[in-house]
C-alpha positions as CSV (number, residue, x, y, z in Angstrom):
1,M,40.7,25.0,-14.5
2,M,38.1,27.2,-12.7
3,Q,35.5,26.1,-15.3
4,K,36.1,22.5,-14.3
5,I,35.8,23.3,-10.6
6,K,32.5,25.1,-11.2
7,I,31.2,22.1,-13.2
8,L,32.3,19.7,-10.4
9,I,30.6,21.9,-7.8
10,L,27.4,22.1,-9.8
11,C,27.4,18.3,-10.3
12,S,27.9,17.7,-6.6
13,L,25.0,20.1,-5.7
14,F,22.7,18.4,-8.2
15,I,23.6,14.9,-6.8
16,A,23.1,16.1,-3.2
17,Y,19.7,17.7,-4.1
18,A,18.6,14.6,-6.0
19,C,19.5,12.3,-3.1
20,N,17.6,14.5,-0.6
21,T,14.5,15.0,-2.7
22,K,11.6,12.9,-1.4
23,P,8.9,11.7,-3.8
24,D,5.6,13.4,-3.6
25,Y,3.9,10.3,-2.4
26,E,0.4,11.7,-2.2
27,N,0.4,13.1,-5.7
28,L,2.1,10.4,-7.5
29,S,0.2,9.4,-10.6
30,L,-2.2,6.5,-10.2
31,K,-0.4,4.5,-12.9
32,D,3.2,4.3,-14.0
33,K,4.5,4.9,-17.5
34,D,3.7,1.3,-18.5
35,G,0.0,1.6,-17.4
36,N,0.4,-0.4,-14.1
37,Y,-1.3,0.8,-11.0
38,Q,1.2,2.0,-8.4
39,A,1.5,1.4,-4.6
40,V,3.4,3.2,-1.9
41,V,4.7,0.8,0.8
42,E,4.3,1.8,4.4
43,I,4.9,-1.4,6.2
44,P,7.2,-4.1,4.8
45,S,6.1,-7.7,4.8
46,G,7.6,-9.6,7.8
47,T,7.6,-6.7,10.1
48,N,5.5,-5.7,13.2
49,L,6.0,-1.9,13.5
50,K,2.9,-0.2,12.3
51,L,4.1,2.7,10.1
52,E,2.0,5.2,8.3
53,F,2.6,8.1,6.0
54,D,2.1,11.4,7.7
55,H,0.6,14.0,5.3
56,S,1.7,17.1,7.2
57,L,5.2,15.9,7.8
58,Q,5.5,14.1,4.5
59,E,7.3,11.3,6.3
60,F,6.7,7.7,7.4
61,I,6.2,7.6,11.1
62,P,5.1,5.0,13.7
63,D,1.4,4.8,14.4
64,Q,0.7,5.7,18.0
65,R,-1.5,4.0,20.6
66,N,-1.6,5.4,24.2
67,G,1.5,7.5,23.5
68,N,3.6,4.5,22.3
69,D,4.7,3.2,18.9
70,R,2.3,0.6,17.8
71,I,3.8,-2.8,17.6
72,I,1.6,-5.6,16.2
73,E,1.6,-8.2,18.9
74,F,0.9,-11.1,16.6
75,L,2.5,-12.6,13.5
76,P,4.3,-10.1,11.3
77,Y,2.5,-8.6,8.3
78,P,2.2,-11.4,5.7
79,G,2.3,-8.9,2.8
80,N,3.6,-5.4,2.1
81,Y,1.0,-2.9,3.3
82,G,0.5,0.6,2.0
83,F,-1.7,2.8,-0.1
84,I,-2.5,3.6,-3.7
85,P,-1.5,7.2,-4.5
86,S,-3.8,9.8,-6.0
87,T,-6.8,8.1,-4.3
88,Y,-9.1,9.4,-1.6
89,S,-12.0,7.5,-0.2
90,D,-14.4,10.4,0.4
91,P,-16.3,9.9,3.7
92,D,-19.2,11.8,2.2
93,K,-19.5,8.9,-0.3
94,G,-19.0,6.0,2.1
95,G,-15.2,6.1,2.3
96,D,-12.9,6.2,5.3
97,G,-11.2,9.5,4.6
98,D,-7.8,8.0,3.5
99,A,-6.1,6.8,0.4
100,L,-7.1,3.3,-0.6
101,D,-5.3,0.6,1.4
102,V,-3.4,-2.0,-0.5
103,F,-2.0,-5.4,0.6
104,I,0.7,-6.6,-1.7
105,L,1.5,-10.3,-1.7
106,G,5.2,-10.6,-2.4
107,Q,8.7,-10.5,-1.1
108,S,9.4,-7.8,1.5
109,V,10.4,-4.4,0.2
110,N,11.3,-1.2,1.9
111,T,9.1,1.5,3.5
112,G,8.7,4.3,0.9
113,D,9.2,2.0,-2.1
114,I,6.9,2.7,-5.0
115,I,6.0,-0.5,-6.8
116,P,3.9,-1.4,-9.8
117,I,1.0,-3.7,-8.8
118,K,-1.7,-5.8,-10.4
119,P,-4.9,-5.7,-8.3
120,I,-6.5,-9.2,-7.9
121,A,-9.2,-8.8,-5.3
122,V,-10.9,-6.8,-2.6
123,L,-11.1,-7.9,1.0
124,K,-14.3,-6.4,2.3
125,L,-13.8,-5.4,6.0
126,I,-15.8,-3.6,8.6
127,D,-13.5,-2.0,11.2
128,E,-15.1,-0.5,14.3
129,G,-18.4,-0.2,12.4
130,E,-16.9,1.5,9.3
131,Q,-16.1,0.1,5.8
132,D,-12.4,-0.4,5.5
133,D,-11.8,-2.5,2.4
134,K,-8.3,-3.6,1.4
135,I,-7.2,-3.9,-2.2
136,I,-5.3,-7.2,-2.6
137,A,-2.5,-7.1,-5.2
138,V,0.5,-8.8,-6.6
139,P,3.6,-7.1,-8.1
140,A,3.0,-6.3,-11.7
141,L,6.4,-7.5,-12.8
142,K,6.4,-11.3,-13.2
143,K,9.9,-11.6,-11.9
144,D,8.8,-10.2,-8.6
145,Q,5.7,-12.4,-8.2
146,I,5.6,-15.2,-5.7
147,F,1.9,-16.0,-6.3
148,K,1.4,-16.7,-10.0
149,A,-2.1,-15.3,-9.9
150,E,-3.2,-12.3,-11.8
151,S,-6.9,-12.8,-11.1
152,Y,-9.1,-13.6,-8.1
153,K,-10.2,-16.9,-9.6
154,V,-6.7,-18.2,-10.1
155,F,-5.7,-17.0,-6.6
156,L,-8.8,-18.7,-5.0
157,N,-8.2,-22.0,-7.0
158,N,-4.5,-22.2,-6.6
159,Y,-3.8,-20.6,-3.2
160,P,-6.9,-21.1,-1.0
161,E,-4.7,-21.5,2.1
162,A,-3.2,-18.0,1.5
163,K,-6.7,-16.6,1.4
164,D,-7.5,-18.2,4.7
165,I,-4.2,-16.9,6.2
166,I,-5.0,-13.4,5.1
167,E,-8.4,-13.5,6.7
168,L,-7.1,-15.0,9.9
169,W,-4.4,-12.5,10.2
170,F,-6.7,-9.5,9.8
171,L,-9.1,-11.0,12.3
172,S,-6.4,-11.7,14.8
173,Y,-3.7,-9.0,14.6
174,D,-5.4,-6.4,16.8
175,K,-7.3,-7.7,19.8
176,D,-8.5,-4.1,20.7
177,N,-10.3,-3.6,17.4
178,S,-13.7,-5.0,16.4
179,L,-13.2,-6.2,12.8
180,E,-15.6,-8.2,10.6
181,I,-15.0,-9.8,7.2
182,K,-17.9,-9.3,4.8
183,G,-16.4,-11.2,2.0
184,W,-14.2,-11.0,-1.1
185,E,-14.6,-9.4,-4.6
186,D,-12.6,-10.0,-7.7
187,E,-10.1,-8.0,-9.7
188,A,-12.8,-6.2,-11.6
189,E,-14.3,-4.8,-8.4
190,A,-10.8,-3.9,-7.2
191,I,-10.1,-1.8,-10.3
192,K,-13.6,-0.3,-10.0
193,Q,-12.9,0.9,-6.5
194,I,-9.5,2.3,-7.5
195,E,-11.0,4.2,-10.4
196,K,-14.0,5.4,-8.3
197,W,-11.9,7.0,-5.6
198,H,-9.4,8.3,-8.1
199,K,-12.1,10.2,-9.9
200,T,-13.2,12.0,-6.7
201,I,-9.9,14.0,-6.6
202,N,-9.8,14.9,-10.3
């Protein structure tokens, strides 16, 4: 009887530990076991609260502006916004000092979700005079894809209005920022950027 009780206690402790253990978002592998690039979602599609992953707290917290939680006073995010783990855009090499930003075109998922992605483009941005490119991606799993586009060419040909909406949203969502669009690059450039900034931390 005592042996069964011990086993039950150990199982309960293991389950409690597993439920409370947070993923090591920063040090996740670049790709999953199937070879897909991974993304960590900070801001779900369809929401306006600007969340970001705090490296020191290891938590997702609201971005602050003038001491207040930053709410986007425009249309909600039209895609899931986050970062690609195990990347670091080195400022000494032209980066912005953060993990690579990723904008995932698909149904809304939760903050902290880790999803496999397929990069299809790079949106080239200048934010307050600094390069701030965004990797544009779709979910890697076909069942999760809304846009049936796994390349920039298909995206451009089949969904030109979506491209226009993304550009307009980035130009309009923050009236206090000076942002300029420098153009788009294809999926090959997106992968090149991911691999470039991944190598800087290896």
